KOLZA-262974 format. One record per atom (N, C-alpha, C): atom name; x, y negated, z; residue in one letter; residue number from 1. Coordinates in Angstrom, 3 decimals. Layout:
<rs>
  atome         u         v         w  residu  num
     CA         X         Y         Z       a  NUM
...
</rs>
This chain:
<rs>
  atome         u         v         w  residu  num
      N  -161.390  -185.154    88.735       m    1
     CA  -160.731  -185.788    87.584       m    1
      C  -159.382  -186.389    87.949       m    1
      N  -159.289  -187.167    89.043       p    2
     CA  -157.991  -187.698    89.446       p    2
      C  -156.978  -186.596    89.697       p    2
      N  -157.428  -185.443    90.205       r    3
     CA  -156.539  -184.325    90.480       r    3
      C  -155.924  -183.789    89.194       r    3
      N  -156.751  -183.689    88.145       a    4
     CA  -156.258  -183.212    86.848       a    4
      C  -155.217  -184.164    86.297       a    4
      N  -155.464  -185.448    86.481       k    5
     CA  -154.520  -186.459    86.001       k    5
      C  -153.204  -186.349    86.752       k    5
      N  -153.293  -186.110    88.051       s    6
     CA  -152.095  -185.966    88.874       s    6
      C  -151.282  -184.760    88.450       s    6
      N  -151.963  -183.658    88.153       t    7
     CA  -151.289  -182.447    87.697       t    7
      C  -150.585  -182.685    86.377       t    7
      N  -151.253  -183.391    85.481       s    8
     CA  -150.672  -183.705    84.179       s    8
      C  -149.438  -184.582    84.320       s    8
      N  -149.518  -185.566    85.211       t    9
     CA  -148.391  -186.465    85.450       t    9
      C  -147.209  -185.700    86.023       t    9
      N  -147.496  -184.793    86.948       s   10
     CA  -146.450  -183.980    87.566       s   10
      C  -145.771  -183.088    86.534       s   10
      N  -146.571  -182.513    85.645       s   11
     CA  -146.033  -181.649    84.590       s   11
      C  -145.149  -182.439    83.638       s   11
      N  -145.574  -183.653    83.303       a   12
     CA  -144.794  -184.500    82.407       a   12
      C  -143.472  -184.894    83.051       a   12
      N  -143.520  -185.169    84.355       a   13
     CA  -142.308  -185.545    85.075       a   13
      C  -141.330  -184.373    85.121       a   13
      N  -141.862  -183.202    85.355       r   14
     CA  -141.024  -181.995    85.409       r   14
      C  -140.380  -181.728    84.052       r   14
      N  -141.162  -181.905    82.991       q   15
     CA  -140.644  -181.693    81.645       q   15
      C  -139.548  -182.705    81.314       q   15
      N  -139.717  -183.932    81.784       k   16
     CA  -138.712  -184.971    81.545       k   16
      C  -137.397  -184.608    82.227       k   16
      N  -137.501  -184.070    83.428       i   17
     CA  -136.303  -183.636    84.157       i   17
      C  -135.589  -182.529    83.390       i   17
      N  -136.360  -181.536    82.952       v   18
     CA  -135.777  -180.392    82.250       v   18
      C  -135.116  -180.833    80.940       v   18
      N  -135.786  -181.698    80.189       s   19
     CA  -135.234  -182.169    78.913       s   19
      C  -133.937  -182.945    79.113       s   19
      N  -133.914  -183.788    80.136       t   20
     CA  -132.711  -184.577    80.426       t   20
      C  -131.575  -183.672    80.890       t   20
      N  -131.885  -182.739    81.776       a   21
     CA  -130.868  -181.815    82.275       a   21
      C  -130.342  -180.934    81.150       a   21
      N  -131.232  -180.493    80.287       r   22
     CA  -130.822  -179.640    79.167       r   22
      C  -129.799  -180.343    78.280       r   22
      N  -130.031  -181.608    77.988       a   23
     CA  -129.114  -182.363    77.131       a   23
      C  -127.718  -182.414    77.736       a   23
      N  -127.648  -182.564    79.046       h   24
     CA  -126.354  -182.626    79.724       h   24
      C  -125.742  -181.238    79.922       h   24
      N  -126.545  -180.319    80.444       f   25
     CA  -126.033  -178.996    80.808       f   25
      C  -125.487  -178.215    79.610       f   25
      N  -126.287  -178.094    78.552       l   26
     CA  -125.875  -177.260    77.422       l   26
      C  -124.664  -177.830    76.695       l   26
      N  -124.533  -179.139    76.687       a   27
     CA  -123.424  -179.773    75.968       a   27
      C  -122.169  -179.899    76.824       a   27
      N  -122.337  -180.159    78.118       h   28
     CA  -121.174  -180.480    78.956       h   28
      C  -121.009  -179.579    80.172       h   28
      N  -121.886  -178.597    80.336       g   29
     CA  -121.851  -177.794    81.548       g   29
      C  -122.633  -178.489    82.645       g   29
      N  -122.808  -177.800    83.776       f   30
     CA  -123.613  -178.401    84.842       f   30
      C  -122.841  -178.627    86.139       f   30
      N  -121.611  -178.194    86.185       r   31
     CA  -120.829  -178.372    87.413       r   31
      C  -120.615  -179.840    87.755       r   31
      N  -120.327  -180.646    86.748       n   32
     CA  -119.986  -182.042    86.984       n   32
      C  -121.178  -182.994    86.872       n   32
      N  -122.368  -182.433    86.680       v   33
     CA  -123.583  -183.252    86.613       v   33
      C  -124.309  -183.115    87.944       v   33
      N  -124.458  -184.204    88.660       t   34
     CA  -125.116  -184.124    89.967       t   34
      C  -126.616  -184.319    89.838       t   34
      N  -127.330  -183.804    90.804       m   35
     CA  -128.777  -183.974    90.838       m   35
      C  -129.129  -185.449    91.015       m   35
      N  -128.324  -186.164    91.779       d   36
     CA  -128.566  -187.589    91.983       d   36
      C  -128.415  -188.366    90.679       d   36
      N  -127.420  -187.973    89.867       d   37
     CA  -127.228  -188.625    88.567       d   37
      C  -128.451  -188.420    87.679       d   37
      N  -128.963  -187.196    87.676       l   38
     CA  -130.129  -186.883    86.849       l   38
      C  -131.365  -187.639    87.333       l   38
      N  -131.527  -187.717    88.640       a   39
     CA  -132.670  -188.442    89.202       a   39
      C  -132.637  -189.904    88.773       a   39
      N  -131.442  -190.479    88.803       a   40
     CA  -131.298  -191.879    88.398       a   40
      C  -131.596  -192.051    86.912       a   40
      N  -131.153  -191.098    86.107       e   41
     CA  -131.353  -191.214    84.659       e   41
      C  -132.827  -191.125    84.270       e   41
      N  -133.573  -190.284    84.954       v   42
     CA  -135.006  -190.162    84.622       v   42
      C  -135.851  -191.202    85.355       v   42
      N  -135.200  -192.043    86.159       g   43
     CA  -135.918  -193.101    86.862       g   43
      C  -136.823  -192.584    87.951       g   43
      N  -136.314  -191.651    88.735       m   44
     CA  -137.124  -190.995    89.753       m   44
      C  -136.407  -191.060    91.098       m   44
      N  -137.156  -191.179    92.163       s   45
     CA  -136.528  -191.166    93.485       s   45
      C  -135.973  -189.771    93.760       s   45
      N  -134.968  -189.721    94.618       k   46
     CA  -134.373  -188.423    94.940       k   46
      C  -135.410  -187.495    95.574       k   46
      N  -136.276  -188.060    96.401       k   47
     CA  -137.295  -187.257    97.076       k   47
      C  -138.233  -186.606    96.065       k   47
      N  -138.680  -187.384    95.086       t   48
     CA  -139.577  -186.851    94.053       t   48
      C  -138.856  -185.822    93.190       t   48
      N  -137.615  -186.135    92.844       f   49
     CA  -136.819  -185.237    92.002       f   49
      C  -136.650  -183.874    92.680       f   49
      N  -136.255  -183.912    93.947       y   50
     CA  -136.018  -182.654    94.665       y   50
      C  -137.318  -181.905    94.979       y   50
      N  -138.429  -182.603    94.930       a   51
     CA  -139.715  -181.924    95.112       a   51
      C  -140.000  -181.008    93.917       a   51
      N  -139.515  -181.413    92.750       h   52
     CA  -139.677  -180.584    91.547       h   52
      C  -138.639  -179.464    91.505       h   52
      N  -137.392  -179.815    91.826       f   53
     CA  -136.305  -178.832    91.781       f   53
      C  -135.449  -178.988    93.035       f   53
      N  -135.630  -178.103    94.001       p   54
     CA  -134.919  -178.220    95.275       p   54
      C  -133.421  -177.947    95.211       p   54
      N  -132.959  -177.341    94.106       s   55
     CA  -131.528  -177.060    93.976       s   55
      C  -131.121  -177.124    92.504       s   55
      N  -129.831  -177.290    92.292       k   56
     CA  -129.330  -177.336    90.917       k   56
      C  -129.515  -175.979    90.240       k   56
      N  -129.343  -174.899    90.984       l   57
     CA  -129.508  -173.567    90.403       l   57
      C  -130.932  -173.373    89.896       l   57
      N  -131.915  -173.889    90.632       a   58
     CA  -133.308  -173.789    90.189       a   58
      C  -133.511  -174.556    88.894       a   58
      N  -132.853  -175.701    88.767       l   59
     CA  -132.963  -176.497    87.544       l   59
      C  -132.238  -175.821    86.383       l   59
      N  -131.080  -175.241    86.648       v   60
     CA  -130.338  -174.511    85.607       v   60
      C  -131.188  -173.354    85.083       v   60
      N  -131.831  -172.631    85.987       e   61
     CA  -132.688  -171.512    85.587       e   61
      C  -133.834  -171.997    84.705       e   61
      N  -134.444  -173.122    85.082       e   62
     CA  -135.547  -173.660    84.293       e   62
      C  -135.078  -174.096    82.913       e   62
      N  -133.902  -174.695    82.841       v   63
     CA  -133.342  -175.107    81.551       v   63
      C  -133.112  -173.884    80.663       v   63
      N  -132.573  -172.816    81.236       m   64
     CA  -132.311  -171.607    80.462       m   64
      C  -133.598  -170.936    80.008       m   64
      N  -134.601  -170.924    80.883       l   65
     CA  -135.894  -170.342    80.515       l   65
      C  -136.576  -171.175    79.422       l   65
      N  -136.438  -172.474    79.522       h   66
     CA  -137.005  -173.367    78.512       h   66
      C  -136.330  -173.118    77.167       h   66
      N  -135.016  -172.944    77.205       k   67
     CA  -134.249  -172.699    75.981       k   67
      C  -134.648  -171.365    75.350       k   67
      N  -134.692  -170.306    76.134       i   68
     CA  -135.018  -168.993    75.580       i   68
      C  -136.461  -168.962    75.107       i   68
      N  -137.344  -169.717    75.767       g   69
     CA  -138.726  -169.798    75.326       g   69
      C  -138.852  -170.475    73.975       g   69
      N  -138.040  -171.481    73.759       e   70
     CA  -138.040  -172.189    72.477       e   70
      C  -137.530  -171.281    71.360       e   70
      N  -136.466  -170.526    71.655       v   71
     CA  -135.929  -169.575    70.677       v   71
      C  -136.986  -168.535    70.332       v   71
      N  -137.638  -168.016    71.350       e   72
     CA  -138.670  -166.995    71.155       e   72
      C  -139.800  -167.518    70.277       e   72
      N  -140.236  -168.726    70.547       s   73
     CA  -141.322  -169.331    69.781       s   73
      C  -140.920  -169.520    68.321       s   73
      N  -139.707  -170.013    68.089       d   74
     CA  -139.241  -170.248    66.726       d   74
      C  -139.099  -168.936    65.942       d   74
      N  -138.520  -167.920    66.577       l   75
     CA  -138.335  -166.645    65.888       l   75
      C  -139.670  -165.949    65.636       l   75
      N  -140.605  -166.102    66.552       e   76
     CA  -141.937  -165.533    66.369       e   76
      C  -142.617  -166.157    65.154       e   76
      N  -142.499  -167.453    65.052       r   77
     CA  -143.097  -168.173    63.917       r   77
      C  -142.463  -167.731    62.595       r   77
      N  -141.154  -167.550    62.590       i   78
     CA  -140.440  -167.193    61.365       i   78
      C  -140.729  -165.757    60.939       i   78
      N  -140.647  -164.820    61.871       t   79
     CA  -140.764  -163.405    61.508       t   79
      C  -142.200  -162.905    61.417       t   79
      N  -143.143  -163.654    61.980       a   80
     CA  -144.540  -163.220    61.941       a   80
      C  -145.225  -163.633    60.644       a   80
      N  -144.612  -164.518    59.880       g   81
     CA  -145.198  -164.981    58.628       g   81
      C  -145.252  -163.871    57.589       g   81
      N  -146.302  -163.858    56.813       t   82
     CA  -146.458  -162.809    55.800       t   82
      C  -146.215  -163.327    54.382       t   82
      N  -146.216  -164.645    54.223       a   83
     CA  -146.077  -165.209    52.873       a   83
      C  -144.629  -165.257    52.414       a   83
      N  -143.697  -165.459    53.343       a   84
     CA  -142.292  -165.615    52.968       a   84
      C  -141.686  -164.288    52.527       a   84
      N  -140.730  -164.367    51.614       s   85
     CA  -140.016  -163.175    51.158       s   85
      C  -138.980  -162.787    52.206       s   85
      N  -138.399  -161.596    52.057       f   86
     CA  -137.362  -161.158    52.989       f   86
      C  -136.207  -162.143    53.007       f   86
      N  -135.792  -162.575    51.836       s   87
     CA  -134.673  -163.508    51.731       s   87
      C  -134.970  -164.822    52.452       s   87
      N  -136.165  -165.345    52.267       e   88
     CA  -136.552  -166.602    52.922       e   88
      C  -136.603  -166.435    54.441       e   88
      N  -137.158  -165.307    54.873       t   89
     CA  -137.246  -165.043    56.309       t   89
      C  -135.862  -164.885    56.916       t   89
      N  -134.987  -164.163    56.211       l   90
     CA  -133.623  -163.946    56.697       l   90
      C  -132.885  -165.268    56.870       l   90
      N  -132.923  -166.099    55.848       h   91
     CA  -132.204  -167.369    55.916       h   91
      C  -132.790  -168.303    56.976       h   91
      N  -134.117  -168.273    57.129       a   92
     CA  -134.747  -169.089    58.165       a   92
      C  -134.349  -168.593    59.553       a   92
      N  -134.282  -167.269    59.711       l   93
     CA  -133.898  -166.686    60.991       l   93
      C  -132.449  -167.025    61.330       l   93
      N  -131.556  -166.900    60.360       l   94
     CA  -130.154  -167.217    60.596       l   94
      C  -129.955  -168.692    60.909       l   94
      N  -130.669  -169.543    60.199       a   95
     CA  -130.575  -170.986    60.450       a   95
      C  -131.077  -171.307    61.861       a   95
      N  -132.131  -170.625    62.274       c   96
     CA  -132.699  -170.834    63.606       c   96
      C  -131.691  -170.442    64.685       c   96
      N  -131.073  -169.273    64.535       l   97
     CA  -130.097  -168.812    65.518       l   97
      C  -128.880  -169.734    65.561       l   97
      N  -128.444  -170.195    64.401       q   98
     CA  -127.296  -171.101    64.360       q   98
      C  -127.614  -172.422    65.049       q   98
      N  -128.823  -172.910    64.837       k   99
     CA  -129.229  -174.170    65.471       k   99
      C  -129.244  -174.039    66.986       k   99
      N  -129.870  -172.976    67.468       h  100
     CA  -130.005  -172.817    68.913       h  100
      C  -128.672  -172.481    69.593       h  100
      N  -127.885  -171.604    68.994       t  101
     CA  -126.608  -171.267    69.621       t  101
      C  -125.608  -172.403    69.493       t  101
      N  -125.758  -173.228    68.456       g  102
     CA  -124.867  -174.372    68.286       g  102
      C  -125.037  -175.406    69.389       g  102
      N  -126.195  -175.387    70.039       e  103
     CA  -126.458  -176.340    71.127       e  103
      C  -125.720  -175.946    72.402       e  103
      N  -125.380  -174.670    72.516       i  104
     CA  -124.750  -174.157    73.738       i  104
      C  -123.233  -174.235    73.599       i  104
      N  -122.630  -175.154    74.318       q  105
     CA  -121.197  -175.386    74.226       q  105
      C  -120.420  -174.576    75.274       q  105
      N  -119.109  -174.372    75.052       p  106
     CA  -118.288  -173.553    75.963       p  106
      C  -118.361  -173.964    77.431       p  106
      N  -118.498  -175.258    77.712       a  107
     CA  -118.546  -175.712    79.108       a  107
      C  -119.746  -175.109    79.840       a  107
      N  -120.870  -174.988    79.147       f  108
     CA  -122.057  -174.403    79.762       f  108
      C  -121.844  -172.912    80.011       f  108
      N  -121.264  -172.224    79.027       i  109
     CA  -120.961  -170.794    79.171       i  109
      C  -120.052  -170.576    80.376       i  109
      N  -119.034  -171.426    80.503       r  110
     CA  -118.085  -171.317    81.614       r  110
      C  -118.789  -171.482    82.959       r  110
      N  -119.652  -172.487    83.054       d  111
     CA  -120.332  -172.743    84.323       d  111
      C  -121.337  -171.654    84.669       d  111
      N  -122.006  -171.106    83.663       v  112
     CA  -122.945  -170.002    83.916       v  112
      C  -122.188  -168.806    84.470       v  112
      N  -121.044  -168.527    83.885       r  113
     CA  -120.248  -167.389    84.346       r  113
      C  -119.852  -167.560    85.816       r  113
      N  -119.478  -168.769    86.187       r  114
     CA  -118.982  -169.007    87.539       r  114
      C  -120.085  -169.155    88.589       r  114
      N  -121.174  -169.803    88.210       d  115
     CA  -122.149  -170.201    89.223       d  115
      C  -123.570  -169.680    89.038       d  115
      N  -123.878  -169.092    87.879       a  116
     CA  -125.271  -168.694    87.648       a  116
      C  -125.376  -167.352    86.926       a  116
      N  -124.482  -166.435    87.243       a  117
     CA  -124.472  -165.138    86.561       a  117
      C  -125.784  -164.386    86.774       a  117
      N  -126.361  -164.505    87.974       e  118
     CA  -127.611  -163.772    88.260       e  118
      C  -128.771  -164.335    87.453       e  118
      N  -128.728  -165.628    87.163       v  119
     CA  -129.766  -166.239    86.332       v  119
      C  -129.636  -165.728    84.901       v  119
      N  -128.405  -165.619    84.427       f  120
     CA  -128.181  -165.129    83.072       f  120
      C  -128.695  -163.699    82.900       f  120
      N  -128.585  -162.876    83.950       d  121
     CA  -129.067  -161.496    83.873       d  121
      C  -130.564  -161.448    83.567       d  121
      N  -131.318  -162.376    84.148       v  122
     CA  -132.762  -162.442    83.894       v  122
      C  -133.014  -162.838    82.437       v  122
      N  -132.263  -163.813    81.965       i  123
     CA  -132.403  -164.295    80.592       i  123
      C  -132.039  -163.192    79.601       i  123
      N  -131.033  -162.398    79.942       e  124
     CA  -130.564  -161.350    79.036       e  124
      C  -131.652  -160.318    78.741       e  124
      N  -132.454  -159.971    79.730       c  125
     CA  -133.542  -159.005    79.520       c  125
      C  -134.555  -159.554    78.523       c  125
      N  -134.885  -160.815    78.679       r  126
     CA  -135.841  -161.438    77.762       r  126
      C  -135.247  -161.566    76.363       r  126
      N  -133.957  -161.871    76.293       r  127
     CA  -133.287  -161.993    75.003       r  127
      C  -133.316  -160.671    74.242       r  127
      N  -133.101  -159.573    74.941       a  128
     CA  -133.121  -158.258    74.297       a  128
      C  -134.483  -157.970    73.672       a  128
      N  -135.550  -158.321    74.381       a  129
     CA  -136.906  -158.101    73.859       a  129
      C  -137.154  -158.941    72.610       a  129
      N  -136.651  -160.164    72.612       i  130
     CA  -136.819  -161.048    71.455       i  130
      C  -136.089  -160.491    70.245       i  130
      N  -134.851  -160.053    70.448       i  131
     CA  -134.054  -159.496    69.353       i  131
      C  -134.749  -158.261    68.773       i  131
      N  -135.203  -157.389    69.643       k  132
     CA  -135.847  -156.145    69.183       k  132
      C  -137.090  -156.445    68.353       k  132
      N  -137.924  -157.348    68.836       r  133
     CA  -139.168  -157.668    68.137       r  133
      C  -138.905  -158.376    66.803       r  133
      N  -138.032  -159.362    66.809       s  134
     CA  -137.774  -160.160    65.604       s  134
      C  -137.082  -159.361    64.515       s  134
      N  -136.051  -158.607    64.899       f  135
     CA  -135.296  -157.886    63.882       f  135
      C  -135.995  -156.614    63.416       f  135
      N  -136.880  -156.064    64.235       t  136
     CA  -137.686  -154.931    63.765       t  136
      C  -138.573  -155.393    62.617       t  136
      N  -139.184  -156.547    62.770       r  137
     CA  -140.013  -157.105    61.694       r  137
      C  -139.166  -157.396    60.458       r  137
      N  -138.009  -158.001    60.660       l  138
     CA  -137.145  -158.368    59.533       l  138
      C  -136.683  -157.135    58.776       l  138
      N  -136.230  -156.125    59.503       l  139
     CA  -135.734  -154.908    58.851       l  139
      C  -136.858  -154.162    58.128       l  139
      N  -138.042  -154.160    58.705       s  140
     CA  -139.179  -153.489    58.058       s  140
      C  -139.509  -154.140    56.723       s  140
      N  -139.537  -155.474    56.712       s  141
     CA  -139.817  -156.162    55.444       s  141
      C  -138.658  -156.005    54.474       s  141
      N  -137.443  -155.919    54.999       g  142
     CA  -136.276  -155.734    54.149       g  142
      C  -136.258  -154.386    53.459       g  142
      N  -136.720  -153.369    54.146       r  143
     CA  -136.805  -152.038    53.531       r  143
      C  -137.795  -152.042    52.376       r  143
      N  -138.929  -152.668    52.597       k  144
     CA  -139.948  -152.727    51.550       k  144
      C  -139.451  -153.492    50.329       k  144
      N  -138.583  -154.473    50.570       a  145
     CA  -138.074  -155.300    49.471       a  145
      C  -136.826  -154.719    48.824       a  145
      N  -136.370  -153.565    49.341       g  146
     CA  -135.177  -152.939    48.775       g  146
      C  -133.884  -153.610    49.195       g  146
      N  -133.936  -154.366    50.274       m  147
     CA  -132.753  -155.090    50.756       m  147
      C  -132.007  -154.339    51.865       m  147
      N  -132.715  -153.442    52.558       i  148
     CA  -132.128  -152.695    53.663       i  148
      C  -132.036  -151.221    53.272       i  148
      N  -130.905  -150.610    53.545       r  149
     CA  -130.664  -149.214    53.163       r  149
      C  -131.632  -148.266    53.867       r  149
      N  -132.266  -147.414    53.102       m  150
     CA  -133.258  -146.492    53.641       m  150
      C  -132.620  -145.391    54.486       m  150
      N  -131.359  -145.031    54.181       e  151
     CA  -130.736  -143.910    54.892       e  151
      C  -130.233  -144.294    56.282       e  151
      N  -130.217  -145.585    56.587       v  152
     CA  -129.782  -146.042    57.911       v  152
      C  -131.007  -146.209    58.803       v  152
      N  -131.121  -145.433    59.879       p  153
     CA  -132.303  -145.545    60.752       p  153
      C  -132.459  -146.971    61.298       p  153
      N  -133.644  -147.481    61.184       q  154
     CA  -133.914  -148.848    61.644       q  154
      C  -133.656  -148.994    63.137       q  154
      N  -134.029  -147.972    63.894       t  155
     CA  -133.819  -148.026    65.347       t  155
      C  -132.330  -148.088    65.687       t  155
      N  -131.499  -147.450    64.865       l  156
     CA  -130.053  -147.478    65.100       l  156
      C  -129.496  -148.884    64.898       l  156
      N  -129.965  -149.548    63.856       v  157
     CA  -129.513  -150.922    63.592       v  157
      C  -129.895  -151.834    64.754       v  157
      N  -131.121  -151.673    65.246       i  158
     CA  -131.587  -152.488    66.368       i  158
      C  -130.735  -152.221    67.603       i  158
      N  -130.454  -150.953    67.868       e  159
     CA  -129.648  -150.611    69.037       e  159
      C  -128.230  -151.171    68.911       e  159
      N  -127.691  -151.181    67.708       m  160
     CA  -126.360  -151.760    67.485       m  160
      C  -126.377  -153.269    67.739       m  160
      N  -127.435  -153.924    67.301       l  161
     CA  -127.570  -155.363    67.550       l  161
      C  -127.673  -155.639    69.046       l  161
      N  -128.483  -154.849    69.731       l  162
     CA  -128.662  -155.040    71.164       l  162
      C  -127.368  -154.777    71.933       l  162
      N  -126.673  -153.690    71.557       a  163
     CA  -125.428  -153.343    72.252       a  163
      C  -124.353  -154.400    72.025       a  163
      N  -124.237  -154.877    70.793       s  164
     CA  -123.236  -155.894    70.483       s  164
      C  -123.558  -157.209    71.192       s  164
      N  -124.822  -157.564    71.181       t  165
     CA  -125.235  -158.804    71.854       t  165
      C  -124.972  -158.717    73.349       t  165
      N  -125.294  -157.577    73.938       h  166
     CA  -125.078  -157.386    75.369       h  166
      C  -123.593  -157.452    75.725       h  166
      N  -122.758  -156.836    74.881       s  167
     CA  -121.324  -156.757    75.171       s  167
      C  -120.578  -158.059    74.924       s  167
      N  -121.014  -158.800    73.895       i  168
     CA  -120.266  -159.989    73.485       i  168
      C  -120.919  -161.292    73.920       i  168
      N  -122.241  -161.359    73.814       m  169
     CA  -122.938  -162.618    74.096       m  169
      C  -123.263  -162.782    75.576       m  169
      N  -122.222  -162.734    76.381       n  170
     CA  -122.361  -163.005    77.800       n  170
      C  -121.233  -163.949    78.206       n  170
      N  -121.425  -164.722    79.248       p  171
     CA  -120.440  -165.748    79.614       p  171
      C  -119.016  -165.236    79.780       p  171
      N  -118.860  -164.079    80.426       h  172
     CA  -117.519  -163.541    80.675       h  172
      C  -116.791  -163.231    79.374       h  172
      N  -117.445  -162.487    78.478       k  173
     CA  -116.793  -162.057    77.234       k  173
      C  -116.570  -163.215    76.270       k  173
      N  -117.530  -164.125    76.167       l  174
     CA  -117.354  -165.278    75.286       l  174
      C  -116.150  -166.112    75.711       l  174
      N  -115.999  -166.283    77.021       e  175
     CA  -114.852  -167.047    77.515       e  175
      C  -113.562  -166.276    77.280       e  175
      N  -113.585  -164.978    77.497       e  176
     CA  -112.401  -164.140    77.291       e  176
      C  -111.941  -164.161    75.835       e  176
      N  -112.910  -164.107    74.904       l  177
     CA  -112.596  -164.095    73.475       l  177
      C  -112.436  -165.505    72.895       l  177
      N  -112.672  -166.503    73.727       n  178
     CA  -112.602  -167.903    73.288       n  178
      C  -113.535  -168.154    72.107       n  178
      N  -114.757  -167.659    72.259       l  179
     CA  -115.773  -167.800    71.213       l  179
      C  -116.871  -168.753    71.669       l  179
      N  -117.414  -169.506    70.739       t  180
     CA  -118.630  -170.260    71.034       t  180
      C  -119.804  -169.296    70.874       t  180
      N  -120.941  -169.656    71.439       a  181
     CA  -122.137  -168.816    71.287       a  181
      C  -122.502  -168.694    69.812       a  181
      N  -122.373  -169.780    69.087       k  182
     CA  -122.709  -169.789    67.665       k  182
      C  -121.814  -168.841    66.875       k  182
      N  -120.505  -168.879    67.144       a  183
     CA  -119.564  -168.007    66.426       a  183
      C  -119.813  -166.541    66.769       a  183
      N  -120.119  -166.267    68.036       g  184
     CA  -120.365  -164.891    68.445       g  184
      C  -121.572  -164.298    67.765       g  184
      N  -122.687  -165.016    67.766       y  185
     CA  -123.894  -164.526    67.113       y  185
      C  -123.699  -164.385    65.612       y  185
      N  -123.037  -165.350    65.006       s  186
     CA  -122.822  -165.301    63.556       s  186
      C  -122.050  -164.050    63.163       s  186
      N  -121.019  -163.719    63.940       a  187
     CA  -120.204  -162.535    63.637       a  187
      C  -121.015  -161.257    63.791       a  187
      N  -121.786  -161.159    64.883       i  188
     CA  -122.590  -159.955    65.122       i  188
      C  -123.609  -159.739    64.007       i  188
      N  -124.337  -160.787    63.689       i  189
     CA  -125.374  -160.683    62.667       i  189
      C  -124.772  -160.364    61.307       i  189
      N  -123.694  -161.037    60.968       d  190
     CA  -123.076  -160.839    59.664       d  190
      C  -122.572  -159.412    59.491       d  190
      N  -121.833  -158.915    60.467       v  191
     CA  -121.236  -157.579    60.351       v  191
      C  -122.298  -156.481    60.342       v  191
      N  -123.228  -156.529    61.278       i  192
     CA  -124.212  -155.454    61.391       i  192
      C  -125.258  -155.509    60.279       i  192
      N  -125.783  -156.685    60.010       l  193
     CA  -126.793  -156.781    58.949       l  193
      C  -126.195  -156.485    57.584       l  193
      N  -124.997  -157.002    57.345       r  194
     CA  -124.363  -156.751    56.045       r  194
      C  -124.156  -155.259    55.839       r  194
      N  -123.774  -154.551    56.907       g  195
     CA  -123.562  -153.109    56.799       g  195
      C  -124.841  -152.340    56.553       g  195
      N  -125.983  -152.886    56.998       a  196
     CA  -127.266  -152.196    56.836       a  196
      C  -127.934  -152.512    55.514       a  196
      N  -127.353  -153.440    54.760       m  197
     CA  -128.004  -153.901    53.536       m  197
      C  -127.576  -153.117    52.295       m  197
      N  -128.453  -153.127    51.313       t  198
     CA  -128.122  -152.615    50.002       t  198
      C  -127.274  -153.678    49.297       t  198
      N  -126.729  -153.352    48.145       s  199
     CA  -125.939  -154.353    47.409       s  199
      C  -126.808  -155.548    47.049       s  199
      N  -128.061  -155.306    46.753       k  200
     CA  -129.004  -156.379    46.450       k  200
      C  -129.191  -157.284    47.663       k  200
      N  -129.301  -156.656    48.833       g  201
     CA  -129.482  -157.422    50.057       g  201
      C  -128.267  -158.256    50.402       g  201
      N  -127.061  -157.699    50.180       r  202
     CA  -125.835  -158.437    50.483       r  202
      C  -125.688  -159.663    49.603       r  202
      N  -126.200  -159.569    48.385       e  203
     CA  -126.164  -160.740    47.502       e  203
      C  -127.033  -161.845    48.076       e  203
      N  -128.145  -161.484    48.702       e  204
     CA  -129.055  -162.453    49.278       e  204
      C  -128.492  -163.086    50.556       e  204
      N  -127.703  -162.282    51.316       l  205
     CA  -127.132  -162.767    52.551       l  205
      C  -126.063  -163.809    52.277       l  205
</rs>
């Protein structure tokens, strides 16, 4: 029993570290945030802090995995529902993406590009799977509702979304285009989805 309690306490401490780091990293980048500063903020000794995360890169990776996991959970909840109409699902999905991408500020994108590109590559694979699963469901329901054009292959729309996301939604390109993550996703979704929609669907968008 004491062992279970210890495990629970350790998990809570780790989660506190990740939540605190996430607030700083996504908004301000992680280059100028030291591990010692974070340890002090969560009220933890440096030894205990480093026992959870031996390096800043390990903590950055955990923050990114936590973020993508949250996005995945939210999109799964939105697109897996059967009661909502296509229009309701679409607007909920767009609001979800805007909320999550709005949290990621340019400073974080810049630091990922410079110091954690290999971590982003891992996240990108998971992101592609999320996009494919979520938008396949959305497009399928949209076709049934007469919102998505029948003559446009659904797989083609998905591939266009994946290709655009891969090409634009990466640290290097976002910085080059001077785009925020939120602006980049909004443009991709708007252009591709609007093109795949019927006139009825565009009115809903």
